N, CA, C and O of each residue as an XYZ file, in Angstrom:
328
protein
N    -108.394    182.725    141.695
C    -107.840    181.586    142.397
C    -106.959    180.767    141.469
O    -107.234    180.622    140.277
N    -105.942    180.263    142.026
C    -105.056    179.400    141.251
C    -105.484    177.948    141.425
O    -105.841    177.508    142.518
N    -105.437    177.233    140.331
C    -105.716    175.806    140.401
C    -104.407    175.065    140.576
O    -103.383    175.433    140.000
N    -104.456    174.037    141.362
C    -103.265    173.220    141.580
C    -102.974    172.430    140.308
O    -103.856    171.777    139.751
N    -101.741    172.500    139.866
C    -101.345    171.748    138.685
C    -101.168    170.277    139.069
O    -100.638    169.947    140.130
N    -101.618    169.428    138.188
C    -101.505    167.999    138.434
C    -100.050    167.559    138.304
O     -99.353    167.939    137.364
N     -99.617    166.768    139.245
C     -98.262    166.233    139.180
C     -98.210    165.108    138.156
O     -99.245    164.615    137.705
N     -97.024    164.717    137.803
C     -96.885    163.646    136.817
C     -97.451    162.334    137.363
O     -98.000    161.537    136.602
N     -97.326    162.104    138.659
C     -97.882    160.883    139.242
C     -99.409    160.913    139.196
O    -100.038    159.889    138.930
N    -100.010    162.073    139.450
C    -101.467    162.188    139.368
C    -101.945    161.948    137.942
O    -102.965    161.296    137.720
N    -101.201    162.479    136.980
C    -101.553    162.254    135.571
C    -101.424    160.781    135.204
O    -102.265    160.236    134.489
N    -100.370    160.141    135.694
C    -100.192    158.704    135.457
C    -101.352    157.922    136.042
O    -101.882    157.013    135.404
N    -101.743    158.274    137.251
C    -102.854    157.596    137.917
C    -104.140    157.786    137.123
O    -104.896    156.834    136.930
N    -104.394    159.006    136.663
C    -105.597    159.270    135.867
C    -105.573    158.481    134.568
O    -106.593    157.918    134.170
N    -104.438    158.430    133.908
C    -104.321    157.666    132.664
C    -104.537    156.181    132.912
O    -105.219    155.507    132.140
N    -103.957    155.678    133.986
C    -104.127    154.251    134.327
C    -105.591    153.949    134.641
O    -106.107    152.905    134.243
N    -106.258    154.851    135.347
C    -107.670    154.646    135.673
C    -108.517    154.620    134.402
O    -109.418    153.792    134.274
N    -108.238    155.502    133.485
C    -108.987    155.539    132.228
C    -108.765    154.245    131.435
O    -109.701    153.678    130.873
N    -107.527    153.801    131.404
C    -107.195    152.552    130.714
C    -107.950    151.382    131.347
O    -108.517    150.550    130.639
N    -107.955    151.321    132.672
C    -108.639    150.238    133.379
C    -110.158    150.302    133.178
O    -110.813    149.269    133.046
N    -110.714    151.524    133.156
C    -112.159    151.676    132.913
C    -112.556    151.136    131.541
O    -113.557    150.433    131.397
N    -111.749    151.480    130.536
C    -112.031    151.009    129.175
C    -111.941    149.488    129.095
O    -112.794    148.835    128.494
N    -110.900    148.936    129.707
C    -110.730    147.484    129.695
C    -111.864    146.802    130.444
O    -112.366    145.767    130.007
N    -112.269    147.378    131.567
C    -113.372    146.825    132.350
C    -114.658    146.823    131.531
O    -115.407    145.846    131.540
N    -114.905    147.903    130.836
C    -116.107    147.999    130.007
C    -116.097    146.932    128.907
O    -117.116    146.287    128.661
N    -114.955    146.746    128.248
C    -114.827    145.706    127.211
C    -115.049    144.317    127.804
O    -115.753    143.488    127.227
N    -114.445    144.079    128.951
C    -114.579    142.772    129.588
C    -116.015    142.488    130.009
O    -116.485    141.357    129.888
N    -116.705    143.496    130.498
C    -118.101    143.299    130.892
C    -118.981    143.001    129.680
O    -119.892    142.177    129.758
N    -118.709    143.668    128.568
C    -119.470    143.367    127.343
C    -119.185    141.946    126.865
O    -120.097    141.234    126.442
N    -117.925    141.536    126.934
C    -117.557    140.174    126.528
C    -118.217    139.154    127.435
O    -118.735    138.143    126.961
N    -118.203    139.410    128.743
C    -118.839    138.503    129.695
C    -120.334    138.398    129.422
O    -120.913    137.315    129.511
N    -120.948    139.512    129.093
C    -122.376    139.507    128.765
C    -122.642    138.634    127.542
O    -123.589    137.847    127.532
N    -121.814    138.771    126.522
C    -121.966    137.974    125.302
C    -121.784    136.484    125.605
O    -122.553    135.650    125.127
N    -120.773    136.160    126.393
C    -120.534    134.757    126.750
C    -121.712    134.202    127.545
O    -122.134    133.067    127.324
N    -122.237    134.993    128.458
C    -123.387    134.552    129.249
C    -124.589    134.273    128.355
O    -125.327    133.314    128.579
N    -124.783    135.113    127.342
C    -125.878    134.876    126.400
C    -125.665    133.578    125.626
O    -126.610    132.824    125.395
N    -124.428    133.321    125.228
C    -124.120    132.068    124.535
C    -124.423    130.863    125.414
O    -125.023    129.889    124.961
N    -124.010    130.937    126.658
C    -124.221    129.816    127.566
C    -125.697    129.646    127.936
O    -126.151    128.530    128.188
N    -126.428    130.732    127.966
C    -127.859    130.657    128.274
C    -128.627    129.986    127.141
O    -129.618    129.295    127.378
N    -128.170    130.190    125.919
C    -128.780    129.553    124.755
C    -127.951    128.327    124.414
O    -127.204    128.319    123.435
N    -128.090    127.296    125.228
C    -127.227    126.130    125.079
C    -127.367    125.424    123.735
O    -126.499    124.639    123.353
N    -128.445    125.695    123.022
C    -128.588    125.083    121.701
C    -127.609    125.683    120.685
O    -127.379    125.099    119.626
N    -127.031    126.855    121.008
C    -126.074    127.496    120.095
C    -124.703    126.829    120.164
O    -123.950    126.850    119.191
N    -124.381    126.235    121.317
C    -123.079    125.595    121.497
C    -123.331    124.104    121.737
O    -123.652    123.689    122.851
N    -123.185    123.328    120.703
C    -123.481    121.897    120.806
C    -122.231    121.061    121.045
O    -122.315    119.985    121.636
N    -121.097    121.529    120.605
C    -119.850    120.796    120.733
C    -119.333    120.917    122.176
O    -119.079    122.028    122.643
N    -119.175    119.796    122.882
C    -118.698    119.854    124.284
C    -117.312    120.496    124.431
O    -117.046    121.197    125.408
N    -116.442    120.252    123.459
C    -115.100    120.848    123.513
C    -115.198    122.379    123.410
O    -114.506    123.105    124.123
N    -116.051    122.841    122.530
C    -116.257    124.288    122.353
C    -116.859    124.897    123.622
O    -116.483    125.994    124.036
N    -117.794    124.171    124.230
C    -118.421    124.643    125.462
C    -117.376    124.790    126.566
O    -117.400    125.755    127.331
N    -116.462    123.829    126.640
C    -115.389    123.898    127.630
C    -114.496    125.114    127.374
O    -114.100    125.800    128.317
N    -114.178    125.383    126.107
C    -113.360    126.550    125.757
C    -114.061    127.845    126.160
O    -113.431    128.768    126.677
N    -115.356    127.904    125.920
C    -116.127    129.109    126.271
C    -116.149    129.297    127.783
O    -116.024    130.422    128.268
N    -116.307    128.212    128.530
C    -116.303    128.308    129.993
C    -114.942    128.765    130.515
O    -114.866    129.557    131.454
N    -113.867    128.263    129.901
C    -112.523    128.702    130.296
C    -112.319    130.183    129.986
O    -111.724    130.916    130.776
N    -112.816    130.611    128.835
C    -112.732    132.024    128.471
C    -113.502    132.879    129.476
O    -113.040    133.940    129.895
N    -114.673    132.400    129.848
C    -115.498    133.126    130.824
C    -114.754    133.287    132.148
O    -114.768    134.364    132.744
N    -114.111    132.224    132.604
C    -113.350    132.295    133.856
C    -112.210    133.308    133.757
O    -111.961    134.064    134.697
N    -111.524    133.321    132.624
C    -110.445    134.281    132.422
C    -110.941    135.715    132.415
O    -110.316    136.601    132.998
N    -112.068    135.940    131.750
C    -112.667    137.288    131.710
C    -113.088    137.711    133.110
O    -112.887    138.864    133.492
N    -113.670    136.792    133.881
C    -114.076    137.123    135.249
C    -112.876    137.501    136.112
O    -112.948    138.441    136.903
N    -111.773    136.769    135.958
C    -110.548    137.116    136.708
C    -110.036    138.497    136.296
O    -109.593    139.280    137.136
N    -110.101    138.785    134.990
C    -109.641    140.084    134.499
C    -110.520    141.212    135.037
O    -110.018    142.287    135.364
N    -111.822    140.971    135.128
C    -112.746    141.981    135.675
C    -112.393    142.276    137.128
O    -112.387    143.434    137.546
N    -112.101    141.240    137.888
C    -111.708    141.431    139.288
C    -110.413    142.232    139.366
O    -110.285    143.133    140.195
N    -109.460    141.908    138.509
C    -108.182    142.626    138.489
C    -108.384    144.098    138.123
O    -107.817    144.981    138.767
N    -109.199    144.365    137.078
C    -109.477    145.749    136.670
C    -110.136    146.531    137.803
O    -109.757    147.667    138.091
N    -111.119    145.913    138.437
C    -111.845    146.576    139.518
C    -110.917    146.862    140.695
O    -110.972    147.938    141.290
N    -110.077    145.906    141.022
C    -109.123    146.086    142.116
C    -108.169    147.241    141.825
O    -107.908    148.076    142.691
N    -107.653    147.281    140.603
C    -106.733    148.351    140.215
C    -107.432    149.707    140.267
O    -106.861    150.686    140.747
N    -108.663    149.764    139.774
C    -109.418    151.023    139.818
C    -109.628    151.484    141.261
O    -109.446    152.660    141.577
N    -110.008    150.559    142.123
C    -110.241    150.921    143.521
C    -108.962    151.397    144.199
O    -108.985    152.350    144.977
N    -107.845    150.732    143.903
C    -106.556    151.132    144.477
C    -106.177    152.538    144.006
O    -105.721    153.364    144.796
N    -106.372    152.801    142.707
C    -106.034    154.116    142.169
C    -106.959    155.198    142.711
O    -106.512    156.319    142.955
N    -108.222    154.891    142.901
C    -109.151    155.871    143.481
C    -108.721    156.219    144.893
O    -108.734    157.381    145.297
N    -108.340    155.188    145.637
C    -107.905    155.413    147.012
C    -106.679    156.320    147.034
O    -106.597    157.235    147.854
N    -105.722    156.069    146.134
C    -104.522    156.906    146.057
C    -104.874    158.326    145.645
O    -104.296    159.292    146.143
N    -105.821    158.440    144.735
C    -106.185    159.756    144.214
C    -106.800    160.633    145.298
O    -106.587    161.846    145.307
N    -107.559    160.035    146.209
C    -108.263    160.820    147.209
C    -107.563    160.823    148.569
O    -108.077    161.394    149.530
N    -106.425    160.203    148.649
C    -105.654    160.230    149.881
C    -104.771    161.473    149.873
O    -104.024    161.695    148.920
N    -104.853    162.296    150.938
C    -104.014    163.500    150.982
C    -102.541    163.118    150.993
O    -102.140    162.126    151.602
N    -101.746    163.932    150.305
C    -100.308    163.669    150.194
C     -99.570    164.346    151.296
O     -98.346    164.243    151.374
């Protein structure tokens, strides 16, 4: 049997999905670390620093949503018949 060769667009989609998966994994680890910092409020005593950490957390959460959305869109394209 012959296997269908991947088109350049399919390869691009696979590469983009891998990139998004890696970024999502990094972002989830960062979010976990930030959550641990915020849970141990005695570690962050400076109110200005706490505000910076909360802003960082919000940015990471937005990035996670963006990564997940991109992954879902690419999965849908990958499994949609051409």
